[in-house]
DRENRO-732262 format. One record per residue (C-alpha): residue in one letter; x, y, z. Coordinates in steps of 0.1 Angstrom, whole numbers, plus 5000, padded with zeros to 4 digits. Layout:
aXYZ
...
END
This chain:
x500050005000
x501350344990
x502150615014
x499550844998
x496750595003
x497250565040
x497550935045
x494951065070
x492151305059
x493051665063
x491551885090
x489252075065
x487751755053
x487051635089
x485351965097
x483251955066
x482151595074
x481151695109
x479051985096
x477251755071
x476551505098
x475151775121
x472951905093
x471351565088
x470651525124
x469251885128
x467051835098
x465551525114
x464951715146
x463452015128
x460951785110
x459951635144
x459451985159
x457352105130
x455251795131
x454651835168
x453652205163
x451252115136
x449551845157
x449352065188
x448052375171
x445952215144
x442652355159
x444052705159
x445252665123
x441752545113
x440152835131
x442453085114
x441852925080
x438052925086
x438153295097
x440253385066
x437753195044
x434853365060
x436353715055
x437253635019
x433753515012
x432053805030
x434354045013
x433253904979
x429653924990
x430054285001
x431254374966
x428254214950
x425654284977
x424854555002
x426754655033
x423954515056
x424454165043
x428154165054
x427354285089
x425253985099
x425553615101
x423153335109
x423753065135
x421852775151
x420652825187
x420952445193
x424352405176
x426252735179
x429152605158
x426852605127
x427252955112
x426153065078
x426253385058
x422653345045
x419353255062
x418352885062
x417952585084
x420452405106
x421652095088
x421751895121
x418451975138
x416452155111
x415852475132
x415752815115
x419052995118
x419053305140
x420553635128
x423253815148
x425954065141
x429053905126
x431453805153
x428953865182
x428953595209
x426053355210
x423253455234
x422053175257
x418453125267
x417453265301
x418553035329
x421252865308
x424752935319
x426652745293
x426152515262
x428652255254
x429051975229
x430851655237
x432051415211
x430651055211
x434050905219
x434451125249
x430951035261
x431750665259
x435150705276
x433650895306
x430550685308
x428150985304
x424550875307
x421351065306
x417950995322
x414551175323
x413451395352
x410851185371
x408751185402
x410050995431
x408750915466
x411451085486
x411551055524
x413851275545
x415251095575
x416051305605
x418351135631
x419051285664
x419351205701
x417051285731
x416651265768
x413751085785
x411751285810
x408551235829
x405551395812
x404851725831
x401151675827
x401351345846
x403451465875
x401651545909
x403051705940
x401751605974
x402051915997
x401151986033
x398152216033
x398552296070
x401452306095
x401951996116
x404151696125
x404551386104
x403351096126
x403450816101
x404650736065
x402850466047
x405250506017
x408750556030
x411050506000
x411650665966
x410850465935
x407950265950
x404850225929
x401650375942
x397950365931
x395550645932
x393750675965
x396350475985
x397550646018
x400850816019
x401350986053
x399551086085
x400151436099
x399251556133
x397951916133
x396452096164
x395352366140
x392752146124
x391552006157
x389352326159
x388252276123
x387151916129
x385452016161
x383652296143
x382452056117
x381251806144
x379352086162
x377752206129
x376551856123
x375151826158
x373352156155
x371852056121
x370551726136
x369051906166
x367252166144
x366051896120
x364551696149
x362652006162
x359252016145
x358852386155
x362152496139
x362152796116
x363052716079
x365452996080
x367252836109
x367452506091
x368952676060
x371452856082
x372452526099
x372952356065
x375152646053
x377352616083
x377852236078
x378652296041
x381252566049
x382952356076
x383052046053
x384452246024
x387152396047
x388252046057
x388051916022
x390452186010
x392852096037
x393151746024
x390351546040
x388751286017
x385051226014
x385350896033
x387151066062
x384451336063
x381751076062
x383450896091
x383551216112
x379851276104
x378850926115
x380950906147
x380751276156
x384251236169
x387051476161
x390551386151
x393851556155
x395551416124
x394851386087
x395851116063
x397151216029
x396251005998
x397950965964
x396151175938
x397450975908
x398750625900
x402450625894
x405850605910
x407350795939
x410051015923
x410851215954
x410251175991
x411051496010
x410051406046
x410651166074
x408751056105
x408751316132
x409551606109
x407651936114
x406252066081
x404852406072
x401952486050
x402952436013
x405852196021
x406251935993
x406151586008
x406051365977
x406551395939
x404651125920
x404951075883
x402850845860
x405550685839
x403150505815
x403650795791
x406950975789
x408451275770
x411551255749
x413251585744
x414751545710
x417451795697
x416751875661
x419452075643
x418452405627
x418752285591
x416352005597
x413652185616
x411552225584
x411351855580
x409551785613
x405851855618
x403551805647
x401951455648
x404751285629
x405650935640
x409050885657
x411150575663
x413050565695
x415850315704
x417950275735
x421250105741
x419649945772
x417249755749
x419049675717
x416849565688
x413649705704
x411950005690
x409550235709
x407050445690
x405950795697
x404651115680
x405951475678
x403951655704
x405352015708
x408052255695
x409752465720
x409752835712
x413552905709
x416752755694
x419652675717
x422352935707
x425152695717
x424152385697
x421952555671
x419252305677
x415552315686
x414052105714
x411151895700
x408951705725
x407951355716
x405251175735
x405950805738
x404150515754
x406450345779
x406149975770
x406349765801
x408150045819
x411449975801
x412250345795
x413450535825
x413650915830
x417151045823
x417950785796
x419750895764
x417950755734
x418250775696
x415350915676
x414550865639
x411951085622
x410850995586
x409451295568
x407951245533
x408951545510
x405551555494
x402051585508
x400551275523
x397551155543
x395150865547
x392850815517
x389750925536
x391451235549
x392651335514
x389151295500
x387751515528
x390451775521
x389751785484
x385951825491
x386752115514
x388952275488
x386252245462
x383852415486
x386352695491
x386852735454
x383052755449
x382853075471
x385053275447
x383353495421
x384553395387
x386353505367
x388753635393
x390453965388
x392753985418
x395753765426
x394453685461
x391153555446
x392953355419
x395153195446
x392053105466
x390352955436
x393352755425
x393952635461
x390452495462
x390852295430
x391951935433
x395051815414
x394251735378
x391351985376
x390952205345
x390752575347
x391152875323
x393453175327
x394653475307
x398253445294
x398653825297
x396853865331
x397453555352
x395253685380
x392253625358
x391053265362
x387853085356
x386252745355
x384952785319
x386052925286
x385653295278
x387353625273
x389653805297
x387654095313
x390954305314
x392554265279
x389754075261
x392153795251
x390753445250
x391253245281
x393552935276
x393052595292
x395352485320
x395552185343
x396452185380
x398951895380
x397551545380
x396751325410
x395750985396
x396150785364
x393750945339
x391150725323
x390950665286
x388250925284
x390551195300
x393351075277
x391251165247
x390951525260
x394751585256
x395451715222
x398651575206
x401251695203
x400951845238
x401752215243
x402252245281
x404152055307
x400951965325
x399451805294
x402751625287
x402751485322
x399051385319
x399651205286
x402851035298
x401050905329
x398650715306
x401450525289
x402450185301
x405950095311
x408450075282
x405950245258
x407450455230
x406650825225
x408051125206
x409251445221
x411251755212
x414751775227
x414552155227
x410952185241
x410251885263
x406651985268
x406051885232
x405051515233
x403251305207
x402450945199
x403950965164
x406951105146
x406751465133
x408251805138
x408052035168
x405352305163
x407552555182
x411052505168
x410452275138
x412952025150
x412251655144
x410651485173
x412951215189
x411750865199
x411850795236
x410850505259
x408950555291
x411250405318
x411650435355
x408050375366
x407550165396
x406949795390
x403449685393
x402449445421
x404049385455
x405749665472
x406449995455
x410150095453
x410050455467
x413150565447
x411950425414
x411050715391
x407550755378
x405550985355
x402650955381
x402751225408
x400651035433
x400950695448
x398350495467
x398650185488
x398650015522
x401250105548
x401650185585
x402150545597
x405750465607
x406850375572
x404850575547
x407350505519
x406750135520
x403550105500
x402049765491
x398949655473
x397649445502
x396749535538
x397549345570
x400049385598
x403249585592
x406349365591
x408949635583
x410049695619
x407949465640
x405649755652
x402649535648
x400549825635
x397749745610
x398249885575
x395750125562
x395250305528
x397450605523
x397950855495
x401451005491
x402751265467
x405851195447
x408151495440
x410151595410
x413751495417
x417251445402
x420151225413
x422851375434
x425451285407
x423651515382
x424151825403
x427052065399
x427352285429
x429552595424
x428952745458
x426853025444
x424452825424
x423552475415
x423452355379
x422252055360
x423251965324
x420151915302
x420551715270
x418951925242
x420151695215
x422551395214
x425951525225
x424751885232
x424151995268
x422852305285
x424052405319
x420852515335
x420452675370
x418052485393
x416552545427
x416752235448
x415452125482
x417551945509
x419251635498
x417351315505
x419551015502
x420951005467
x418451255452
x417551625454
x413951745451
x413551995423
x411752315433
x412252515401
x414252495368
x413252155354
x410051995341
x408951635340
x410551435312
x413551655305
x416651445299
x419651535322
x423151405326
x422851165355
x426351025354
x429451195341
x428251555347
x431751645359
x433151565324
x430551785307
x431252065331
x435052025326
x434552055288
x432552375293
x435252525315
x438152425293
x436552615264
x434552895281
x434353125250
x432652855230
x430352735257
x429353085270
x430652995305
x432953305305
x429853535302
x428053365330
x430953375354
x431053755351
x427753775369
x429153595400
x428553805431
x432053765446
x435453675431
x436153445460
x433053245452
x434053225415
x437353065424
x435552785441
x433752675410
x436552455397
x436452245429
x432852275440
x431351985421
x428851755438
x429051415423
END
């Protein structure tokens, strides 16, 4: 091998080779960086491209058309991402496009805080599911503790009605049982020796005058009055009728009086001993009838509204595990304890076999149905009374107070007519409003029972009001198919078609969630029927069954009777988003599109909240996975409208809690 062949490359060649090597590597890295940037910012690139296309098209239209056409655009209220330059219909839902100024934010309906669309793959990944808003038989359970006390109305004090000395005690220990009329103590009193002698002399004078045939009638009357006065004085001092009769027969005086028990009960206190000198008014014994006791239950301030007079109460004690004592709410004390923020509620309870003792700590459970309830006979009487009240109002009403009285007197499900412009005008028949001359429209006050086929025929389809929709849905059997509008849930029909309000296609739905027929009714099973009827005992109103008999839920042994209980509109706890300032529920307006709607809810009952305002029967809400839908709305607040709603928050501190204040 020649010397030139084995000569090493020069320094210039080595530097050039390194630069070429580095260029190849950097080119590969640059390609990776550009690819990553394109993937990461692809949405922004698409937005810029769409904006450029929109300006280019609008600029061309401005040259050919008028300036007004370029200032406005048209969008779909259900699908805000559908934007067109010309009027038309939404290609997704068929709604008419709404005009707005170009670039202006979408306006959300009243009560809607955000509108968000979630892709189907995201819905499947997060397990988002929707269900209709239904009636449920919710029962609020109040658990607390209490202290057993003797009933004040069954406590008697035995006092000395005269000064004297205790000569004998027939009952000489605390805790002994005593019956009414049994002797307690004998007290010597010189003071009443004169009273007894006076009574004996009055009796002797009366006998002497009665035996004298020549006695004046006035003298006989005076003698009788003296006897009555002396007898009454001794009776007030504690002498019994038998003692007075004995004195009258023997005409002998006594220097002591025997005290007798005024009630049947137990000696709770004994305040004297033999030989003790007592003054007038001294308490000798305290006797309590322990067959009925009071339990002073402490109810916290937030649960006071769930407790009402006459409600049944279950009481348990650690002294008798497994045994339940039953009582009723008897009285509410007038003030709240400022230390514990609780109200003392008095529960009257029968003391079964004397097992409960005063001073015991016990646990109390009060079950309060959220809806109205009552025995079937009581509810019928109440409805008859309401009808009589409504009949006293002059129709058509023209004042709000008269309208309220008329509507309060109508039973649930009754038909009435009102003016859409002047709601204080109500009537029981068709006609014109006396204020604005508009035609009165038909309304229904809820519905209480399953309507008959005849009443079903009265509902015009498709329905136009939530009341009519609920009435029609109540007639459908379980798993029956119906059609409704996702935008206007009060529109319900028995066949396919278009919504008369927004022209959207009606979607097919299946009636689900109604309680199973037969046997016991599941109280948490949703239903389109507002009222439930069945047999139950007063202690467990939520356990309705179709047959009577003896209650076997808790061993109370009470006979079952017919009750009527109102179900309340409710949503599951997992559907509620609590921001601290408000509560929201995501309502499905179309598949994958959800509205964040503000709702007014009652106190949580188990896993559900009663709905006071904001939702109607049959609306479909996100029951599971609401946190994902809420997260999607907050990650893109400009598109969902969340940024506009958060500006109305009352305090910045409260706004900062929204990201963590979810109730799942």
